[in-house]
N, CA, C and O atoms as CSV, one atom per row, in Angstrom:
chain,resi,resn,atom,element,x,y,z
A,1,UNK,N,N,132.518,2.171,-106.247
A,1,UNK,CA,C,133.078,2.942,-107.539
A,1,UNK,C,C,134.638,3.540,-107.416
A,1,UNK,O,O,134.920,4.221,-106.430
A,2,UNK,N,N,135.501,3.304,-108.300
A,2,UNK,CA,C,136.713,3.847,-108.423
A,2,UNK,C,C,136.774,5.316,-108.418
A,2,UNK,O,O,135.919,5.990,-108.992
A,3,UNK,N,N,137.818,5.852,-107.748
A,3,UNK,CA,C,137.867,7.309,-107.859
A,3,UNK,C,C,138.807,7.694,-109.019
A,3,UNK,O,O,139.699,6.965,-109.452
A,4,UNK,N,N,138.527,8.815,-109.431
A,4,UNK,CA,C,139.083,9.436,-110.822
A,4,UNK,C,C,140.721,9.626,-110.449
A,4,UNK,O,O,141.116,9.801,-109.297
A,5,UNK,N,N,141.378,9.576,-111.331
A,5,UNK,CA,C,142.701,10.064,-110.979
A,5,UNK,C,C,142.681,11.549,-110.348
A,5,UNK,O,O,141.822,12.381,-110.644
A,6,UNK,N,N,143.857,11.800,-109.339
A,6,UNK,CA,C,144.055,12.831,-108.833
A,6,UNK,C,C,144.597,14.026,-109.800
A,6,UNK,O,O,145.071,13.726,-110.896
A,7,UNK,N,N,144.527,15.316,-109.402
A,7,UNK,CA,C,144.884,16.428,-110.208
A,7,UNK,C,C,146.408,16.111,-110.280
A,7,UNK,O,O,147.041,16.228,-111.329
A,8,UNK,N,N,146.926,15.729,-109.180
A,8,UNK,CA,C,148.540,15.612,-109.211
A,8,UNK,C,C,148.863,14.210,-110.370
A,8,UNK,O,O,149.889,14.259,-111.048
A,9,UNK,N,N,148.173,13.347,-110.468
A,9,UNK,CA,C,148.419,12.157,-111.219
A,9,UNK,C,C,147.959,12.365,-112.598
A,9,UNK,O,O,148.380,11.674,-113.525
A,10,UNK,N,N,146.985,13.436,-112.766
A,10,UNK,CA,C,146.868,13.758,-114.206
A,10,UNK,C,C,148.050,14.721,-114.670
A,10,UNK,O,O,148.579,14.611,-115.776
A,11,UNK,N,N,148.379,15.578,-113.820
A,11,UNK,CA,C,149.564,16.302,-114.275
A,11,UNK,C,C,150.994,15.608,-114.536
A,11,UNK,O,O,151.762,15.965,-115.429
A,12,UNK,N,N,151.188,14.782,-113.816
A,12,UNK,CA,C,152.291,13.811,-113.850
A,12,UNK,C,C,152.151,13.203,-115.314
A,12,UNK,O,O,152.919,13.502,-116.228
A,13,UNK,N,N,151.146,12.366,-115.429
A,13,UNK,CA,C,150.991,11.593,-116.683
A,13,UNK,C,C,150.902,12.527,-117.859
A,13,UNK,O,O,151.275,12.052,-118.932
A,14,UNK,N,N,150.438,13.875,-117.849
A,14,UNK,CA,C,150.395,14.638,-118.903
A,14,UNK,C,C,151.953,15.163,-119.083
A,14,UNK,O,O,152.385,15.377,-120.216
A,15,UNK,N,N,152.666,15.335,-118.067
A,15,UNK,CA,C,154.108,15.900,-118.173
A,15,UNK,C,C,155.162,14.435,-118.867
A,15,UNK,O,O,156.097,14.403,-119.667
A,16,UNK,N,N,154.551,13.543,-118.211
A,16,UNK,CA,C,155.226,11.929,-118.620
A,16,UNK,C,C,155.025,11.833,-120.214
A,16,UNK,O,O,155.959,11.436,-120.910
A,17,UNK,N,N,153.735,12.218,-120.809
A,17,UNK,CA,C,153.456,12.035,-122.286
A,17,UNK,C,C,154.218,13.076,-123.108
A,17,UNK,O,O,154.647,12.892,-124.247
A,18,UNK,N,N,154.332,14.195,-122.382
A,18,UNK,CA,C,155.047,15.289,-123.293
A,18,UNK,C,C,156.699,14.879,-123.372
A,18,UNK,O,O,157.306,14.916,-124.442
A,19,UNK,N,N,157.283,14.517,-122.198
A,19,UNK,CA,C,158.707,14.074,-122.282
A,19,UNK,C,C,158.698,12.776,-123.215
A,19,UNK,O,O,159.595,12.658,-124.050
A,20,UNK,N,N,157.908,11.999,-123.118
A,20,UNK,CA,C,158.061,10.705,-124.035
A,20,UNK,C,C,157.834,11.130,-125.356
A,20,UNK,O,O,158.558,10.581,-126.186
A,21,UNK,N,N,157.017,11.967,-125.787
A,21,UNK,CA,C,156.916,12.532,-127.189
A,21,UNK,C,C,158.110,13.281,-127.530
A,21,UNK,O,O,158.561,13.209,-128.673
A,22,UNK,N,N,158.605,13.920,-126.729
A,22,UNK,CA,C,159.867,14.953,-127.209
A,22,UNK,C,C,161.044,13.795,-127.422
A,22,UNK,O,O,161.936,14.150,-128.193
A,23,UNK,N,N,161.153,12.699,-126.953
A,23,UNK,CA,C,162.160,11.792,-126.791
A,23,UNK,C,C,161.839,10.786,-127.845
A,23,UNK,O,O,162.683,9.944,-128.151
A,24,UNK,N,N,160.565,10.829,-128.469
A,24,UNK,CA,C,160.216,9.641,-129.332
A,24,UNK,C,C,160.474,8.375,-128.682
A,24,UNK,O,O,161.022,7.454,-129.287
A,25,UNK,N,N,160.066,8.281,-127.356
A,25,UNK,CA,C,160.113,7.027,-126.602
A,25,UNK,C,C,159.057,6.498,-125.896
A,25,UNK,O,O,158.411,7.339,-125.271
A,26,UNK,N,N,158.622,5.151,-125.792
A,26,UNK,CA,C,157.694,4.895,-125.056
A,26,UNK,C,C,157.673,5.113,-123.544
A,26,UNK,O,O,156.773,4.628,-122.858
A,27,UNK,N,N,158.585,5.783,-123.066
A,27,UNK,CA,C,158.746,6.240,-121.810
A,27,UNK,C,C,158.900,4.772,-120.798
A,27,UNK,O,O,159.515,3.748,-121.095
A,28,UNK,N,N,158.086,5.074,-119.460
A,28,UNK,CA,C,158.043,3.938,-118.565
A,28,UNK,C,C,157.173,2.848,-119.150
A,28,UNK,O,O,157.043,1.837,-118.460
A,29,UNK,N,N,156.592,2.900,-120.254
A,29,UNK,CA,C,155.796,1.736,-120.842
A,29,UNK,C,C,156.578,0.959,-121.571
A,29,UNK,O,O,155.996,0.095,-122.228
A,30,UNK,N,N,157.967,1.029,-121.659
A,30,UNK,CA,C,158.847,0.143,-122.494
A,30,UNK,C,C,159.501,-0.800,-121.620
A,30,UNK,O,O,160.483,-0.496,-120.942
A,31,UNK,N,N,158.920,-2.042,-121.630
A,31,UNK,CA,C,159.518,-3.014,-120.845
A,31,UNK,C,C,159.633,-4.293,-121.667
A,31,UNK,O,O,158.710,-4.750,-122.342
A,32,UNK,N,N,161.033,-4.915,-121.533
A,32,UNK,CA,C,161.128,-6.175,-122.274
A,32,UNK,C,C,161.700,-7.277,-121.450
A,32,UNK,O,O,162.856,-7.341,-121.031
A,33,UNK,N,N,160.639,-8.224,-121.257
A,33,UNK,CA,C,160.911,-9.476,-120.190
A,33,UNK,C,C,162.095,-10.210,-120.383
A,33,UNK,O,O,162.368,-10.606,-121.516
A,34,UNK,N,N,162.971,-10.489,-119.252
A,34,UNK,CA,C,164.115,-11.359,-119.437
A,34,UNK,C,C,163.871,-12.215,-120.294
A,34,UNK,O,O,162.718,-12.607,-120.471
A,35,UNK,N,N,165.022,-12.728,-121.077
A,35,UNK,CA,C,164.836,-13.837,-121.930
A,35,UNK,C,C,164.069,-13.617,-123.184
A,35,UNK,O,O,163.982,-14.491,-124.046
A,36,UNK,N,N,163.522,-12.465,-123.284
A,36,UNK,CA,C,162.281,-12.163,-124.542
A,36,UNK,C,C,163.087,-11.043,-125.322
A,36,UNK,O,O,162.369,-10.272,-125.960
A,37,UNK,N,N,164.316,-10.838,-125.378
A,37,UNK,CA,C,164.711,-9.566,-125.592
A,37,UNK,C,C,164.661,-9.301,-127.269
A,37,UNK,O,O,164.494,-8.160,-127.700
A,38,UNK,N,N,164.812,-10.381,-128.104
A,38,UNK,CA,C,164.689,-10.210,-129.423
A,38,UNK,C,C,165.826,-9.960,-130.005
A,38,UNK,O,O,166.815,-10.402,-129.420
A,39,UNK,N,N,166.058,-9.167,-131.351
A,39,UNK,CA,C,167.394,-8.581,-131.945
A,39,UNK,C,C,167.206,-7.095,-130.958
A,39,UNK,O,O,166.202,-6.564,-130.483
A,40,UNK,N,N,168.531,-6.767,-130.918
A,40,UNK,CA,C,168.892,-5.473,-130.157
A,40,UNK,C,C,168.374,-4.306,-131.095
A,40,UNK,O,O,168.508,-4.329,-132.319
A,41,UNK,N,N,167.852,-3.427,-130.484
A,41,UNK,CA,C,167.314,-2.031,-131.358
A,41,UNK,C,C,168.085,-0.743,-130.528
A,41,UNK,O,O,167.649,-0.116,-129.563
A,42,UNK,N,N,169.291,-0.589,-131.194
A,42,UNK,CA,C,170.170,0.575,-130.734
A,42,UNK,C,C,169.312,1.632,-130.673
A,42,UNK,O,O,169.261,2.135,-129.551
A,43,UNK,N,N,168.502,2.227,-131.644
A,43,UNK,CA,C,167.670,3.344,-131.715
A,43,UNK,C,C,166.701,3.652,-130.596
A,43,UNK,O,O,166.635,4.713,-129.976
A,44,UNK,N,N,165.867,2.441,-130.405
A,44,UNK,CA,C,165.078,2.552,-129.335
A,44,UNK,C,C,165.591,2.651,-128.044
A,44,UNK,O,O,164.977,3.302,-127.198
A,45,UNK,N,N,166.928,1.931,-127.713
A,45,UNK,CA,C,167.552,2.171,-126.566
A,45,UNK,C,C,168.148,3.466,-126.361
A,45,UNK,O,O,168.309,3.907,-125.223
A,46,UNK,N,N,168.526,4.183,-127.523
A,46,UNK,CA,C,169.066,5.459,-127.193
A,46,UNK,C,C,167.935,6.694,-127.171
A,46,UNK,O,O,168.237,7.820,-126.776
A,47,UNK,N,N,166.728,6.378,-127.597
A,47,UNK,CA,C,165.479,7.135,-127.345
A,47,UNK,C,C,165.028,7.077,-125.967
A,47,UNK,O,O,164.614,8.056,-125.347
A,48,UNK,N,N,165.133,5.749,-125.450
A,48,UNK,CA,C,164.973,5.655,-123.948
A,48,UNK,C,C,165.796,6.146,-122.954
A,48,UNK,O,O,165.407,6.680,-121.916
A,49,UNK,N,N,166.897,5.965,-123.276
A,49,UNK,CA,C,168.002,6.907,-122.302
A,49,UNK,C,C,167.894,8.377,-122.414
A,49,UNK,O,O,168.092,9.163,-121.488
A,50,UNK,N,N,167.548,8.695,-123.684
A,50,UNK,CA,C,167.112,10.289,-123.608
A,50,UNK,C,C,165.990,10.751,-122.821
A,50,UNK,O,O,165.934,11.782,-122.151
A,51,UNK,N,N,164.888,9.650,-123.018
A,51,UNK,CA,C,163.596,9.902,-122.324
A,51,UNK,C,C,163.973,9.896,-120.516
A,51,UNK,O,O,163.464,10.734,-119.772
A,52,UNK,N,N,164.786,8.979,-120.087
A,52,UNK,CA,C,165.212,8.728,-118.920
A,52,UNK,C,C,166.102,10.026,-118.326
A,52,UNK,O,O,165.897,10.418,-117.177
A,53,UNK,N,N,166.894,10.530,-119.008
A,53,UNK,CA,C,167.631,11.656,-118.588
A,53,UNK,C,C,166.899,12.822,-118.699
A,53,UNK,O,O,167.339,13.810,-118.111
A,54,UNK,N,N,165.785,12.924,-119.387
A,54,UNK,CA,C,164.839,14.158,-119.144
A,54,UNK,C,C,164.163,13.922,-118.021
A,54,UNK,O,O,164.086,14.767,-117.129
A,55,UNK,N,N,163.618,12.778,-117.956
A,55,UNK,CA,C,162.776,12.479,-116.651
A,55,UNK,C,C,163.350,12.682,-115.571
A,55,UNK,O,O,162.746,13.246,-114.658
A,56,UNK,N,N,164.715,12.244,-115.428
A,56,UNK,CA,C,165.459,12.402,-114.089
A,56,UNK,C,C,165.631,13.786,-113.524
A,56,UNK,O,O,165.626,14.134,-112.343
A,57,UNK,N,N,165.796,14.560,-114.704
A,57,UNK,CA,C,166.225,15.995,-114.577
A,57,UNK,C,C,164.594,16.762,-113.857
A,57,UNK,O,O,164.517,17.483,-112.863
A,58,UNK,N,N,163.634,16.367,-114.619
A,58,UNK,CA,C,162.218,16.838,-114.313
A,58,UNK,C,C,161.932,16.159,-112.874
A,58,UNK,O,O,161.398,16.877,-112.028
A,59,UNK,N,N,162.223,14.944,-112.569
A,59,UNK,CA,C,161.734,14.267,-111.223
A,59,UNK,C,C,162.890,13.735,-110.523
A,59,UNK,O,O,163.117,12.525,-110.493
A,60,UNK,N,N,163.682,14.667,-109.917
A,60,UNK,CA,C,164.823,14.128,-109.145
A,60,UNK,C,C,164.741,13.397,-108.144
A,60,UNK,O,O,165.762,12.917,-107.653
A,61,UNK,N,N,163.395,13.134,-107.580
A,61,UNK,CA,C,163.158,12.359,-106.369
A,61,UNK,C,C,163.028,10.826,-106.917
A,61,UNK,O,O,162.984,9.896,-106.112
A,62,UNK,N,N,162.962,10.581,-108.498
A,62,UNK,CA,C,162.985,9.209,-108.897
A,62,UNK,C,C,164.484,8.563,-108.869
A,62,UNK,O,O,164.670,7.358,-109.043
A,63,UNK,N,N,165.614,9.575,-108.611
A,63,UNK,CA,C,167.009,9.023,-108.709
A,63,UNK,C,C,167.584,9.125,-110.145
A,63,UNK,O,O,167.088,9.759,-111.077
A,64,UNK,N,N,168.618,8.452,-110.154
A,64,UNK,CA,C,169.313,8.509,-111.648
A,64,UNK,C,C,169.164,7.231,-112.217
A,64,UNK,O,O,169.260,6.268,-111.457
A,65,UNK,N,N,168.931,7.025,-113.513
A,65,UNK,CA,C,168.702,5.700,-114.317
A,65,UNK,C,C,170.215,5.213,-114.391
A,65,UNK,O,O,171.140,5.993,-114.621
A,66,UNK,N,N,170.360,4.000,-114.197
A,66,UNK,CA,C,171.690,3.161,-114.498
A,66,UNK,C,C,171.506,2.753,-115.890
A,66,UNK,O,O,170.490,2.273,-116.393
A,67,UNK,N,N,172.630,3.009,-116.443
A,67,UNK,CA,C,172.867,2.478,-117.761
A,67,UNK,C,C,173.851,1.074,-118.103
A,67,UNK,O,O,174.859,0.872,-117.425
A,68,UNK,N,N,173.554,0.381,-118.927
A,68,UNK,CA,C,174.298,-0.807,-119.217
A,68,UNK,C,C,174.551,-0.947,-120.583
A,68,UNK,O,O,173.766,-0.357,-121.325
A,69,UNK,N,N,175.546,-1.648,-121.144
A,69,UNK,CA,C,175.563,-1.867,-122.677
A,69,UNK,C,C,174.455,-2.754,-123.020
A,69,UNK,O,O,174.135,-3.657,-122.247
A,70,UNK,N,N,173.780,-2.537,-124.250
A,70,UNK,CA,C,172.661,-3.124,-124.810
A,70,UNK,C,C,173.308,-4.695,-125.464
A,70,UNK,O,O,174.137,-4.724,-126.373
A,71,UNK,N,N,172.851,-5.694,-124.926
A,71,UNK,CA,C,173.368,-6.969,-125.256
A,71,UNK,C,C,173.166,-7.066,-126.905
A,71,UNK,O,O,172.116,-6.838,-127.506
A,72,UNK,N,N,174.298,-7.417,-127.417
A,72,UNK,CA,C,174.358,-7.420,-128.865
A,72,UNK,C,C,174.627,-6.346,-129.836
A,72,UNK,O,O,174.795,-6.443,-131.052
A,73,UNK,N,N,174.639,-5.207,-129.009
A,73,UNK,CA,C,174.782,-3.904,-129.733
A,73,UNK,C,C,175.927,-3.112,-129.704
A,73,UNK,O,O,175.874,-1.938,-130.073
A,74,UNK,N,N,177.072,-3.681,-129.262
A,74,UNK,CA,C,178.314,-3.066,-129.317
A,74,UNK,C,C,178.376,-2.101,-127.989
A,74,UNK,O,O,178.091,-2.533,-126.872
A,75,UNK,N,N,178.714,-0.965,-128.196
A,75,UNK,CA,C,178.852,0.153,-127.084
A,75,UNK,C,C,177.546,0.817,-126.951
A,75,UNK,O,O,177.510,1.716,-126.110
A,76,UNK,N,N,176.378,0.545,-127.654
A,76,UNK,CA,C,175.159,1.298,-127.291
A,76,UNK,C,C,174.599,1.173,-125.890
A,76,UNK,O,O,174.226,0.030,-125.625
A,77,UNK,N,N,174.476,1.910,-125.100
A,77,UNK,CA,C,173.882,2.017,-123.864
A,77,UNK,C,C,172.296,1.991,-123.912
A,77,UNK,O,O,171.624,2.628,-124.723
A,78,UNK,N,N,171.768,1.103,-122.853
A,78,UNK,CA,C,170.308,1.151,-122.546
A,78,UNK,C,C,170.109,1.213,-121.066
A,78,UNK,O,O,171.065,0.977,-120.328
A,79,UNK,N,N,168.835,1.538,-120.542
A,79,UNK,CA,C,168.683,1.842,-119.264
A,79,UNK,C,C,168.451,0.348,-118.524
A,79,UNK,O,O,167.947,-0.608,-119.114
A,80,UNK,N,N,168.779,0.327,-117.526
A,80,UNK,CA,C,168.600,-0.943,-116.739
A,80,UNK,C,C,167.302,-0.966,-115.997
A,80,UNK,O,O,167.057,-0.286,-115.000
A,81,UNK,N,N,166.445,-1.864,-116.613
A,81,UNK,CA,C,164.955,-1.899,-116.046
A,81,UNK,C,C,165.048,-2.232,-114.558
A,81,UNK,O,O,164.152,-1.927,-113.771
A,82,UNK,N,N,166.006,-2.779,-114.252
A,82,UNK,CA,C,165.946,-3.031,-112.642
A,82,UNK,C,C,166.620,-2.183,-111.643
A,82,UNK,O,O,166.808,-2.506,-110.470
A,83,UNK,N,N,167.032,-0.870,-112.300
A,83,UNK,CA,C,167.538,0.193,-111.376
A,83,UNK,C,C,166.470,0.838,-110.688
A,83,UNK,O,O,165.373,0.762,-111.240
A,84,UNK,N,N,166.547,1.526,-109.490
A,84,UNK,CA,C,165.590,2.051,-108.651
A,84,UNK,C,C,165.038,3.294,-109.692
A,84,UNK,O,O,163.812,3.412,-109.714
A,85,UNK,N,N,165.612,3.984,-110.326
A,85,UNK,CA,C,165.017,5.079,-111.041
A,85,UNK,C,C,163.798,4.608,-111.871
A,85,UNK,O,O,162.703,5.167,-111.932
A,86,UNK,N,N,164.284,3.206,-112.649
A,86,UNK,CA,C,163.085,2.591,-113.563
A,86,UNK,C,C,161.895,2.231,-112.658
A,86,UNK,O,O,160.749,2.567,-112.958
A,87,UNK,N,N,162.221,1.475,-111.441
A,87,UNK,CA,C,161.310,1.032,-110.569
A,87,UNK,C,C,160.338,2.170,-109.987
A,87,UNK,O,O,159.125,2.004,-109.864
A,88,UNK,N,N,160.930,3.185,-109.691
A,88,UNK,CA,C,160.237,4.146,-109.104
A,88,UNK,C,C,159.193,4.772,-110.102
A,88,UNK,O,O,158.006,4.902,-109.802
A,89,UNK,N,N,159.762,5.173,-111.389
A,89,UNK,CA,C,159.188,5.776,-112.356
A,89,UNK,C,C,157.927,4.958,-112.767
A,89,UNK,O,O,156.755,5.300,-112.613
A,90,UNK,N,N,158.445,3.711,-113.369
A,90,UNK,CA,C,157.290,2.599,-113.719
A,90,UNK,C,C,156.314,2.393,-112.588
A,90,UNK,O,O,155.180,2.083,-112.954
A,91,UNK,N,N,156.489,2.487,-111.472
A,91,UNK,CA,C,155.338,2.084,-110.490
A,91,UNK,C,C,154.485,3.502,-110.313
A,91,UNK,O,O,153.274,3.387,-110.123
A,92,UNK,N,N,154.974,4.623,-110.360
A,92,UNK,CA,C,154.175,5.896,-110.381
A,92,UNK,C,C,153.500,5.818,-111.501
A,92,UNK,O,O,152.294,5.989,-111.325
A,93,UNK,N,N,153.950,5.542,-113.051
A,93,UNK,CA,C,153.440,5.358,-114.122
A,93,UNK,C,C,152.079,4.217,-114.122
A,93,UNK,O,O,150.972,4.450,-114.607
A,94,UNK,N,N,152.398,3.281,-113.618
A,94,UNK,CA,C,151.363,2.365,-113.467
A,94,UNK,C,C,150.376,2.218,-112.655
A,94,UNK,O,O,149.394,1.509,-112.877
A,95,UNK,N,N,150.620,3.032,-111.432
A,95,UNK,CA,C,149.669,3.328,-110.642
A,95,UNK,C,C,148.574,4.290,-111.084
A,95,UNK,O,O,147.361,4.243,-110.879
A,96,UNK,N,N,149.371,5.237,-111.791
A,96,UNK,CA,C,148.457,6.555,-112.354
A,96,UNK,C,C,147.484,5.909,-113.376
A,96,UNK,O,O,146.282,6.156,-113.467
A,97,UNK,N,N,148.249,4.988,-114.176
A,97,UNK,CA,C,147.275,4.332,-115.551
A,97,UNK,C,C,146.213,3.671,-114.650
A,97,UNK,O,O,145.019,3.819,-114.911
A,98,UNK,N,N,146.582,3.024,-113.711
A,98,UNK,CA,C,145.476,2.074,-113.123
A,98,UNK,C,C,144.406,2.924,-112.504
A,98,UNK,O,O,143.268,2.464,-112.606
A,99,UNK,N,N,144.533,4.017,-111.911
A,99,UNK,CA,C,143.561,4.866,-111.666
A,99,UNK,C,C,142.541,5.434,-112.616
A,99,UNK,O,O,141.378,5.690,-112.302
A,100,UNK,N,N,143.186,5.646,-114.051
A,100,UNK,CA,C,142.412,5.807,-114.981
A,100,UNK,C,C,141.575,4.854,-115.435
A,100,UNK,O,O,140.388,5.118,-115.629
A,101,UNK,N,N,142.104,3.598,-115.665
A,101,UNK,CA,C,141.450,2.278,-116.165
A,101,UNK,C,C,140.210,2.114,-115.129
A,101,UNK,O,O,139.051,2.015,-115.530
A,102,UNK,N,N,140.578,2.095,-113.720
A,102,UNK,CA,C,139.775,2.045,-112.751
A,102,UNK,C,C,138.559,2.765,-112.857
A,102,UNK,O,O,137.487,2.187,-112.684
A,103,UNK,N,N,138.631,4.083,-113.149
A,103,UNK,CA,C,137.517,4.837,-113.023
A,103,UNK,C,C,136.773,4.859,-114.451
A,103,UNK,O,O,135.674,5.405,-114.546
A,104,UNK,N,N,137.332,4.314,-115.450
A,104,UNK,CA,C,136.682,4.126,-116.725
A,104,UNK,C,C,135.847,2.890,-116.806
A,104,UNK,O,O,134.918,2.776,-117.605
A,105,UNK,N,N,136.137,2.146,-116.119
A,105,UNK,CA,C,135.343,0.709,-115.981
A,105,UNK,C,C,134.236,0.621,-115.594
A,105,UNK,O,O,133.696,-0.483,-115.514
């Protein structure tokens, strides 16, 4: 049987959800596959940048998010999903969610 999420994982996911809600962002759950971008969404990009800035301040061990121009959206910046900050945060997020899902199965 799978183990339940640890107290640290539960606390981290709860804080992440609060930050996501405060920034109106999907947080680390927001991923667009390369080549499948669709039309640019500057509003979403700005909310994800806001989320990342708050998360980086909360968890400095994740590093700093790298920003790049959102393709097709002028000067709007978006978070580079290939940066170390995103990779570390998303990995931690997916690992914690995996513990929840594994325990519920």
